[in-house]
N, C-alpha and C positions, 0 to 999 in steps of 0.2 A: 469574448471570454469574460467570465465573471471575475469580479475583483475580490480581494480578501476582505473580510469584515473589519470594520474599524475598531470593534471591541477586542479586548484582550481576554483570554480565557484564564480563569484562576485555577482550573483543575481539568484533568482529562475527562471527568464526568460532564463538565460543561462543554468541552470541545467535541466529544464524540457525536452528538446530534448534528452539529455543523458538518463534521467529517462525512457522515452518512448522506447529508444533503448534497455534498460535492461528488457523490458516487451514485447518483440516481440511474445512470445509464447502465443497463445490464451488461453490455459488452465491456465497458470500463471495469465493472466489478469482476467479470470473468478474467480479464487480463491481469488484474491484481491477484486473483486466485491462482492463476497459472504461474505468475512470477513468484509469488510467495512459496508455492509448493516446490518450484524449481530451486529456489534459494535453499530450502531445507534439504533437497536431494543433493545438491552440489556441496553444501556444508557437510552432510553426512559422508559423502564420498571423500572429501578432503580429510576429514578427521580419521576415517577408517583406513585410507590408503597412505596417509602421510604425505600426500602431494599438496603441500601448503599453497602453492601458486594458484590453485583453483579458488582460494579465498578472495583473490583479487577480482574474480568474476562476480562475486555476490552483489555488490552495488549496481553493476551494469545490468545484471539479470533483474534484480528487484525493482530498481527505478526504471529500467528500460520498458518493461511491460506496463508498469503503472503510468508512466508519462505518455506512452502511445495512447493509452486509454483516455487520459485527460485531454491531450491536445487534439486527437483525432475524433473521438466519440463523445466525450463529455463536453468538449470545447470550453474548458476552464483551466485555470492555472492551478497546478498541484499545490495542495496545502503544505507540502514539504518546504516550499520557499519561505513561508511565513512562520510555520510551526513545525520545525524539523523533528523534535522529539515526540510531540503529541501525534504527529502524522505517522511516524514509524510505529508507535504504539497502536494507532488506529488500524494500520495495515494488519497487524496480528490479531487484534480483537475482531476486525471484520472477517478475517479468515476463519476464526473460531466460530463466529456467528453464522457463517455460510456452512461450515462443516456440521454444525449442530442443528441446522434448519431454521434458525432464528431469522436469518436473512436470506431472501431468494437470490440466486445467481443464475 
């Protein structure tokens, strides 16, 4: 498994290229894509139905799919452990980049 870089990132713009390097495997990216979309679906369901207990499933869904991608397919340690906020931001920017065709999945 690859290790986290020794450098500290001063901005998300500096972090995002590193984040993409940690997501080279297409299956890992696809699992992130599915997990992020399911998070949006479950969030929407909870908001519209008023069944707030579903909100507890959001981290399990989002991180579950992503971490399977990293540990099984990418064979690296998720950036979430060293850069939780930037990593969360990266998930949503990567989803946007995949939906707009900027990034292949």
